[in-house]
N, C-alpha and C positions, 0 to 999 in steps of 0.2 A: 252162323250162329251169333258171332260177335256183332255183326251188322244189325241183327234183329234186337239184340240187347240194347245197343246204342239207340235205335229207333224208339224202343219202348221207354228208355230213360228220357229221351228228348220229349216224347209225348207226355210223360208224367210231369216233367218240368213245366211244360206248357199249360197243363191242367192246373197245376199249383199256382202258376202266375195268374191265370184267369180267375181262380178262386179268390186269390188275394185282392184282385181288382173289385170283386163283388162282395167282399166281406164287410160286415158292419164295423163301425168304429164307435166304441164306447169310450168317450173322452173323460179325462179327469183334469179339467183346467184348474190352474192355480193363480187367479187374478190377484194383483197387488197394486195398491195405490202408490203412486210415486210423486205426486205433487204435494207441496206444503199446504197445510190447512190453516185457516185463520184461527188464531188463539182467541177463544171467547170465554172459556170457563175459568172457574177458580176453585176446582176440586169438588163441585156438586156431583151427586150421583145422578146418572142418566141410565134408564133402562134401554137396552139395545136389543132389537129383534130383527133377525134376517129371515126372509121367507122366499119361496119359489111359487109364483102364481101362474106359471105357464100352463096352458091346457094340455101339453104333452111334453115328455122328455126328449122327443125326436125333433132335432133341429132341421133336418132335411135329409136328402140322399146324396151320395157321392156322384151319382149319374145325372141328377136333376129330375129323374122320372119318379112320380109319386108312387108307382107300383114297384119300384126297385127294392130289393132286399138289402142293398148296401146303405143302410141307414147310418146317420150320424146322431148319436144320442149323448146327452149329459143328464145324469140322474140327479134328482133333488138331494139325495143322500150324499152325493159328491160335492155339489156346489153350495148348499146352504151353510155347512160348517165353515167353508172358506170365506163366504160373504160375511158371516157372523164375525169371524176373526178379524177381517179387514175393517168392518164397521166399528168394532170395539177399539181397534188400534187407532182409527181416525178420531174417535170420540176422546180417547186418552190424549192424543196429540193436540186436540183442541183445548185441553185443560180440564176435562171432566173426569169423573170416575165411573167407567162403564160397568154395568151389571146386567145379567140376564134375568134378574128377578124383578117383576113388576111390583109397584107399590102405589097406593093411592096418593095422588098429588105429585108424584115424581115425574119429571120430564121424561119423554119417551122418544126414541128415534127408531122408526121401522124402515128397513131397507128391503125392498121387494124386487125380485127379478120378474118382470112382466112379460118379456119376450126375448127369445134367442133363436135366430133362424139362420139357415145356411141354404142358399138357393143357387141354382145355376144361372149365370148371367148370359150375356151375349157371346155367341161363338163366332170366331173368325177362322179362316184356314189355318190349321195347325195350332191354334191357340183357343183355349176355353177360359171361362171366367167364373169365379165364385163370388157371390154377394152375401156378406154376413151383416146381420143387424142385431143389436141388443137394445132393450129398453129397461132401465132401472128407475124405480120410483122410490124417493125418500120422503117420509112423512115425519115431521117433527111436531110434537104436541107439548104444550106447557101452559099451565094456568088457564085452561079453557081456550087457548089460541092454537091454531094449527097452520103449519106451512107445508105445502106439498110441492116437491120439485120432480120433474120427469126429465130424464137424461138419456138421449138416444145416441148411440154410436153406430157408425157404418164403416164397412171395409169392403173394398173390391180388390180381388187378387186374380191376376192373370196367370195361366199356367199352360205348359205344353203337355206335361204328364200329370195325371190326376194326383193331387196331394196325398201323401201317405198319412198314417195316423198321427205321427209326431208333428208333421206340418200342420194338420188340421187342429191339433191340440194347441199348438203355438198361436195359430191365428185366432182361435176362440179365446185363449188366455189374454192375448193383446187387446181384443175387442172388449172384453169384460173389464180389463184394467183401465181402459180409456173411460168406460162408463163410471167406474169408481172415482177416477180423477175428476170427471165432470161433476159428480154429485158432491164430493167433499170439498171441492174448491168453491162451492156456493156459500157465500158468507151468511146468507139468511138462515141456513140451518142452525149454525152455531149461535147466532144472535137470538133466535127464538128459544133455544135450549137454555140460554143464559139468563133469560128474563126472571 
């Protein structure tokens, strides 16, 4: 009887482990800019808008198969407020006064997440690979002038065991943080906003 109970418990543990491998990951990345920004402003108000323009909130799947139910997703409701906060912080650090309220004639900075993907890369014996990519677009407008910058970040991560949710969240956070660093290190954004 004890042997049957142990076999049943072992079987249940195996099923739970398999279910965890195929479970979806709903990520809540928290990207943060870490580079210094060029000081351009002198207290002028700038409207700051963050947006998510991806065709889907699905980045990819944990298995690399398009038909897999083990999807990796980032909801616009999760990422847009974080991008908004970081864009406002960057604009403030540039020397401007960020606001979410648009106004005629006021300089505007729009930060848009255009792409966020998680794909399976090349496989080798005992080692798999995840390929992540993000594209962030920053558009500064002021006095009839527009400057558009597109900032692409890529990451390749090798692994022997499929990354868990915390690891995937950390990788996506790092990827988006790199995109924010690339965008706000661009001196032309601040220069146009300060005109």
